[in-house]
C-alpha positions as CSV (number, residue, x, y, z in Angstrom):
1,M,99.5,113.3,93.1
2,R,100.4,116.9,92.4
3,A,98.1,119.9,92.7
4,T,97.0,121.1,89.1
5,G,96.3,124.7,90.8
6,R,95.0,126.6,93.5
7,R,92.5,129.3,94.0
8,R,92.7,131.5,97.3
9,R,89.5,131.3,99.5
10,P,89.0,132.1,103.1
11,H,90.3,130.3,105.9
12,T,86.9,128.2,106.7
13,R,86.6,125.9,109.2
14,R,86.1,123.1,106.5
15,R,89.5,124.4,104.8
16,R,91.3,124.2,108.6
17,I,89.9,120.4,108.9
18,L,91.1,119.5,105.4
19,K,94.7,120.8,106.0
20,A,94.9,118.9,109.3
21,A,93.6,115.9,107.4
22,A,96.4,116.3,104.8
23,W,98.9,116.7,107.5
24,T,97.9,113.6,109.2
25,A,97.9,111.4,105.8
26,A,101.5,112.8,105.4
27,A,102.5,111.1,108.8
28,A,102.3,107.5,107.0
29,V,105.2,108.3,105.3
30,V,107.8,107.8,108.2
31,L,110.3,105.4,108.1
32,G,108.8,102.0,109.3
33,G,111.5,100.9,107.4
34,T,109.8,101.6,104.7
35,G,105.4,102.8,108.2
36,L,105.1,101.2,105.7
37,G,105.5,102.2,105.3
38,F,108.1,102.8,106.1
39,A,106.9,107.0,106.4
40,Y,109.1,109.8,105.3
41,F,108.4,113.3,106.2
42,K,109.5,116.2,103.7
43,L,108.7,120.1,103.8
44,N,108.8,121.8,100.7
45,G,112.0,124.1,102.1
46,N,114.1,121.1,103.0
47,I,113.4,118.8,100.3
48,S,115.8,116.3,99.0
49,G,114.7,114.9,95.7
50,V,116.2,112.5,92.9
51,D,114.9,112.5,89.2
52,I,115.2,108.6,88.9
53,D,113.4,108.2,85.8
54,A,115.4,110.7,84.1
55,E,118.8,109.1,85.4
56,L,117.4,105.5,84.2
57,G,115.5,106.3,80.8
58,E,113.4,103.9,79.3
59,D,115.2,100.6,79.8
60,R,113.0,99.3,82.6
61,P,110.7,96.6,83.7
62,G,107.2,97.7,82.5
63,D,104.9,99.7,84.9
64,T,101.8,97.6,86.2
65,P,99.1,99.9,85.7
66,D,96.7,97.9,88.4
67,G,96.9,100.4,91.1
68,S,99.7,98.3,93.4
69,M,102.9,100.2,94.3
70,D,106.4,99.2,94.8
71,I,108.7,101.4,96.8
72,L,112.7,101.0,97.6
73,V,113.3,102.0,100.7
74,L,117.1,102.2,101.7
75,G,119.1,103.0,104.7
76,S,122.4,104.7,103.7
77,D,125.5,104.1,106.1
78,S,127.2,107.4,105.0
79,R,130.0,108.3,107.3
80,S,129.9,112.2,106.5
81,G,129.0,114.9,108.6
82,T,127.4,113.8,112.2
83,N,127.5,109.9,111.0
84,G,131.0,110.0,111.2
85,K,131.1,108.4,114.6
86,Y,129.4,105.5,113.2
87,G,132.8,104.1,111.6
88,K,136.0,106.4,111.3
89,G,137.7,106.1,108.0
90,Q,135.1,104.7,106.0
91,A,134.8,106.5,102.6
92,G,131.8,106.7,100.4
93,A,128.3,105.2,101.4
94,R,126.3,102.0,100.6
95,S,123.0,100.7,101.3
96,D,123.2,99.5,104.8
97,T,119.5,98.4,104.7
98,A,117.4,97.6,101.7
99,M,113.6,96.6,101.4
100,V,111.3,96.6,98.5
101,V,107.8,97.6,99.6
102,H,105.2,96.2,97.8
103,V,101.5,98.1,98.4
104,N,98.6,95.9,96.8
105,K,96.1,97.4,94.6
106,E,93.2,97.6,97.1
107,H,96.0,99.3,99.1
108,D,95.0,97.7,102.4
109,K,98.0,95.2,102.3
110,A,101.9,94.9,101.8
111,S,104.8,92.5,101.4
112,V,108.2,94.0,102.4
113,V,111.1,91.8,101.1
114,S,114.7,92.7,102.6
115,I,117.8,92.3,100.3
116,P,120.7,91.3,102.4
117,R,123.7,93.7,102.0
118,D,125.9,90.8,101.6
119,T,124.2,89.2,98.7
120,V,126.4,88.7,95.7
121,I,124.5,89.9,92.6
122,E,125.0,90.7,88.9
123,R,125.3,94.4,88.9
124,P,124.4,96.3,85.8
125,S,125.9,99.0,84.4
126,C,125.6,102.3,86.0
127,V,126.4,106.2,85.7
128,K,128.4,107.7,87.9
129,D,127.5,111.3,89.6
130,D,130.3,112.8,87.6
131,G,128.8,111.1,84.6
132,S,131.3,108.5,83.7
133,G,129.7,104.8,82.9
134,T,130.7,101.5,84.9
135,A,130.5,98.2,83.1
136,P,128.5,95.5,84.4
137,R,130.1,93.1,87.3
138,Q,129.0,89.5,87.5
139,R,129.8,89.1,91.3
140,A,129.4,92.3,93.3
141,M,128.1,92.6,96.7
142,F,124.3,94.1,96.5
143,N,125.4,97.1,98.8
144,S,127.9,98.4,96.5
145,A,125.5,99.6,93.7
146,Y,124.4,102.5,95.8
147,E,128.2,103.1,96.2
148,T,129.0,103.1,92.6
149,G,126.2,105.0,91.2
150,G,124.0,106.2,94.0
151,P,120.2,105.9,94.3
152,A,119.7,105.5,90.4
153,C,122.3,102.5,90.3
154,A,120.3,100.9,93.6
155,V,117.0,101.1,92.0
156,K,118.4,99.8,88.7
157,T,120.1,96.6,90.5
158,V,116.9,96.0,92.1
159,E,114.7,95.8,89.1
160,S,117.5,93.9,87.4
161,M,117.4,91.3,90.3
162,S,113.4,91.3,90.5
163,G,112.1,92.3,86.9
164,V,109.7,94.7,89.3
165,R,109.6,98.1,88.3
166,M,110.0,100.6,91.4
167,D,107.6,103.3,91.7
168,H,109.5,105.1,94.1
169,Y,112.4,105.6,96.1
170,A,113.0,106.6,99.7
171,E,116.6,107.0,101.8
172,I,117.0,107.8,105.3
173,D,121.0,108.0,107.0
174,F,121.9,107.3,110.5
175,S,121.3,110.5,111.9
176,G,118.1,111.2,110.5
177,F,116.9,107.9,111.7
178,K,118.1,108.4,115.1
179,K,116.4,112.0,115.3
180,L,113.0,110.8,114.0
181,I,112.8,108.2,116.8
182,D,114.0,111.0,119.6
183,D,111.1,113.3,118.3
184,L,108.8,110.2,118.3
185,G,109.6,109.7,122.2
186,G,111.3,106.6,122.0
187,V,109.9,103.2,120.6
188,E,108.9,100.2,123.1
189,V,109.9,96.7,122.4
190,T,110.4,93.8,124.5
191,T,113.5,91.6,124.0
192,R,113.2,87.7,124.9
193,K,117.2,87.2,125.0
194,P,120.0,89.6,126.1
195,I,121.5,91.3,123.2
196,K,124.8,93.1,123.5
197,D,127.1,94.1,120.8
198,P,130.0,96.5,121.5
199,D,130.0,97.4,117.9
200,S,126.9,98.9,118.1
201,H,127.1,100.0,121.6
202,L,123.7,97.9,122.3
203,D,123.1,96.3,125.5
204,L,119.8,95.1,126.6
205,A,118.4,92.6,129.3
206,P,115.8,90.7,128.6
207,G,112.6,92.6,129.3
208,P,110.8,95.7,128.0
209,H,112.4,98.7,126.8
210,K,111.7,101.9,125.4
211,L,114.4,102.6,122.9
212,S,115.9,106.2,122.3
213,G,117.3,107.0,118.8
214,E,120.8,105.7,119.7
215,Q,119.4,102.7,121.0
216,S,117.1,102.1,118.2
217,L,119.8,102.6,115.6
218,G,122.2,100.1,117.7
219,L,119.3,97.5,117.4
220,V,118.8,97.9,113.7
221,R,122.6,97.5,113.0
222,T,123.8,94.8,115.2
223,R,125.0,92.0,113.7
224,H,127.3,90.4,116.6
225,G,124.6,90.6,119.4
226,V,122.5,87.9,118.5
227,G,122.4,84.7,116.1
228,D,125.2,83.8,113.9
229,G,126.7,87.5,113.7
230,S,125.7,87.6,109.8
231,D,123.6,90.3,107.9
232,L,120.5,87.6,107.9
233,G,119.9,87.8,111.5
234,R,120.0,91.7,111.6
235,I,117.4,91.7,109.1
236,Q,115.1,90.0,111.2
237,L,115.8,92.5,114.0
238,Q,115.1,95.1,111.6
239,Q,111.8,93.8,110.4
240,A,110.4,93.4,114.3
241,F,111.4,97.0,114.7
242,V,109.7,98.2,111.7
243,K,106.4,96.8,113.5
244,A,107.1,98.1,116.7
245,L,107.8,101.8,115.0
246,M,104.7,101.6,113.2
247,E,102.6,100.4,116.3
248,Q,104.4,103.6,118.3
249,V,103.3,106.0,115.6
250,N,99.6,105.1,116.0
251,S,99.9,105.0,119.6
252,I,101.3,108.4,120.4
253,G,98.5,110.1,118.4
254,V,100.9,111.3,115.5
255,F,98.0,111.2,113.0
256,S,95.4,113.1,115.2
257,S,97.9,115.8,116.0
258,P,98.7,118.2,113.4
259,K,101.3,120.2,115.6
260,K,103.1,116.9,116.4
261,L,103.2,115.9,113.2
262,Y,104.8,119.3,111.7
263,E,107.3,119.2,114.4
264,L,108.4,115.6,113.7
265,A,108.6,116.6,109.8
266,D,110.5,119.7,110.3
267,S,112.9,117.7,112.4
268,A,113.6,114.7,109.9
269,T,113.0,116.1,106.5
270,S,116.8,117.4,106.0
271,A,118.2,113.7,106.6
272,V,115.4,112.0,104.1
273,T,115.8,111.9,100.1
274,T,113.0,110.5,98.2
275,D,112.5,110.3,94.2
276,S,111.2,113.4,92.5
277,E,107.4,112.1,92.4
278,L,107.5,112.6,96.4
279,D,109.7,115.5,96.8
280,S,107.1,117.8,98.2
281,V,104.5,117.7,100.8
282,S,101.4,117.4,98.7
283,D,103.0,114.4,96.9
284,L,103.2,112.5,100.2
285,A,100.2,113.4,101.7
286,G,99.0,112.1,98.3
287,L,101.0,108.9,99.1
288,A,100.3,108.7,102.5
289,G,96.6,109.0,102.0
290,M,96.5,106.1,99.8
291,L,98.8,104.0,102.4
292,K,96.8,105.1,105.6
293,G,94.5,102.0,105.5
294,V,98.0,99.6,106.0
295,K,98.5,98.6,109.8
296,S,101.3,96.8,111.2
297,D,99.3,93.5,111.2
298,D,98.6,94.0,107.4
299,I,102.4,93.7,106.4
300,K,104.0,90.5,105.5
301,M,107.9,90.6,106.1
302,S,110.1,88.5,104.0
303,T,113.7,87.9,103.3
304,L,115.0,87.6,99.9
305,P,115.8,83.7,100.1
306,V,119.6,82.9,99.9
307,T,122.2,80.5,100.6
308,Y,126.1,80.9,101.9
309,D,128.4,81.4,99.4
310,P,130.3,78.5,98.8
311,G,133.3,80.6,97.9
312,D,133.0,82.8,100.9
313,P,131.0,81.8,103.9
314,N,130.9,85.7,104.6
315,R,128.6,86.1,101.6
316,V,125.3,84.9,100.5
317,V,123.7,84.2,96.8
318,P,120.0,84.2,95.9
319,I,118.3,81.0,95.8
320,E,117.0,81.7,92.3
321,S,114.4,79.5,91.8
322,K,112.7,80.8,95.0
323,A,113.7,84.2,94.5
324,A,111.8,83.9,91.1
325,K,108.7,82.7,93.0
326,M,108.8,85.6,95.5
327,W,109.1,88.1,92.6
328,S,106.5,86.4,90.7
329,A,104.1,87.1,93.3
330,I,104.9,90.7,93.6
331,K,104.4,91.3,90.0
332,R,100.8,89.5,90.2
333,D,100.0,91.6,93.3
334,A,99.7,87.9,95.2
335,A,100.6,87.1,98.7
336,I,104.5,85.6,98.7
337,P,103.9,82.0,99.3
338,K,105.7,80.4,102.2
339,S,107.5,77.8,99.8
340,A,109.9,80.7,98.5
341,E,111.5,81.3,101.9
342,K,111.8,77.7,102.8
343,G,115.0,76.6,103.0
344,S,116.5,79.6,102.8
345,A,119.6,80.4,105.0
346,S,117.4,82.9,107.0
347,E,115.7,80.4,108.5
348,R,118.9,79.0,110.1
349,T,119.8,82.3,112.0
350,D,118.4,81.0,115.5
351,I,117.0,84.6,116.2
352,G,113.6,83.5,116.9
353,R,111.1,86.1,118.5
354,V,114.2,88.2,120.1
355,V,112.2,91.1,120.0
356,D,108.4,92.0,120.1
């Protein structure tokens, strides 16, 4: 996806059209979580990239050369800077939201697997920012991987759990997410039940709403406004919001307005981090061009099959036999079977179609 060289040519009408098309393609990288998308805008001057390949080395699952692609999309709960208002006194940063996005080899469908942050997993050894190593841990919360060793440790943990190599990585924090939504003009959703959560400052009556950035952040963060107060209910709200966000991006004409696209990119890039293979506008445009055929109806949302931890009801553990079916389907570039999720604790959250 990287350019191999450029030659100066006159600014012809054809070149202007191609340039506009490239910007339009870059729009497909806005957090949809992941639209696919989940879509991340990066301007070269604002870029923040992490060389995942260099940090992890060769001890990784094999790459699938069939044209499919797997992307780990994280929402960070860092409280640094302007994020401090969302949790005083909380040090460090963890992965508040985690989605594995699999794009099929035809690039016209995608599967998204949400990983509950409270999942108890075996965390592999990782390298911290200061260069020191950490020993593997048998019982660790999934979201602690990011806190322990940053993006590389989060990727290594997902690859260890799934056996699926992550081709790319993308991350956004609270403030960046909120500003992106505001710059889009809000996101339209319909709630079928009231959602009220003082912790996330969200109070929505049943009916249609156009959510601001602050309200959108409250929706994807709420745990106590609906269901049983667990992370499983929140994941279902996040998945519904991702689809609503993708539809909003399409409806406001971002893809046909280079000017609007640039404004969004310029305001969002400072809060977004990707792997080093996506850390330029040309790289993102190449990825976006590949993903532009994936629409909201082409995305299958799933959640890692889990059950409540017998030793701690506030934690969940993977149902290994069902999780294996899910990851196997992704590795084979196949649709995730319904049987992989049947019987998971996520089916018992009583969320239903709270948000459309």
